[in-house]
N, C-alpha and C positions, 0 to 999 in steps of 0.2 A: 218162184220154181218159173214165173209167166217170162218173163226177160229173157232168160235163160233158154226158153222155146223158142219166144223171139224174133232170137240172134240164130237160134240153130234155122231155124226158118227161113233165116234172110240167106242161112249161110247155103243152104237143099238151093235154094229158087236161084244162084249161080253153076250151080252143077256139081255140089260136092258132094258124096256122101257123109252124110251127117251120125257121130254114134256122142250124147251125153255119155262120161263117167263118172261117177262122182258129181259133184258143183260144173265141173269141163263140159268144152263143148269139145269133140277131135273134128277137124270139116279132113278129112280128106279126098285128092282130086286124083282121074285118070292118070292128069297129067298132067306140068305147067298150068295154073290157069294163066288165064288172062290179063294184062296191066288191071286193068278195072275193078275186075278179080278182086286180082292182089287189094287196091287201091277200099275199096268198097271193106274184105276183112280187115284191114287195118283201122277205117271210123269206125269200123265197129268194133276195134280194142282185140280183135283176134292179133296173133302174134305165130313166126312159123314155129314151127321145134323140130330141126331140124336132128334130132338122136330116133326119134321117133317117124319123122316124117310128112307129120302133119301139123295143120296151120288149126292153132290152139285158140278157147275160150277161159282163162280163171273167171271161174264165178265167182270164186272165193279169195282174199289173201293166202299164200301159201308162197313156197321153197321146194327146191329142184327135190328130186327125187331119182335115186341112181337107179329104180326098179325096172322092170321095162314095161310094159306095152298090156305087157297076158296079168301080169300081177299088182297091177294098176289097176287093170279090171275086176279079179277077182277081188279086189277089197274092197271096192265102191262101186260093183257095178256098170252092167254098161248097159244101154242098153240103144235101137239105132233109133232113131226121131220117129218113124212108119212106129213103132211100137208105144213112144210116149204120145201122140195122137190121138194115135185111137180110143 
């Protein structure tokens, strides 16, 4: 979990709104982040999820899910980074 929180904090440090959803990190930006931010996310193992419109990091191996973001949050739980760090 420490690695997950560290990656989440890095995403937050570049302006993302961050949620931990199960063993995933979902990072949202108000608009398209600059190239430097996208390169940092990629270097940390994040990728763009076109369906959910978030940068995401998978903390565990998984497969694609047809579920909506709401359904996934209900199933696995979701916390904003501030709630996790407190």
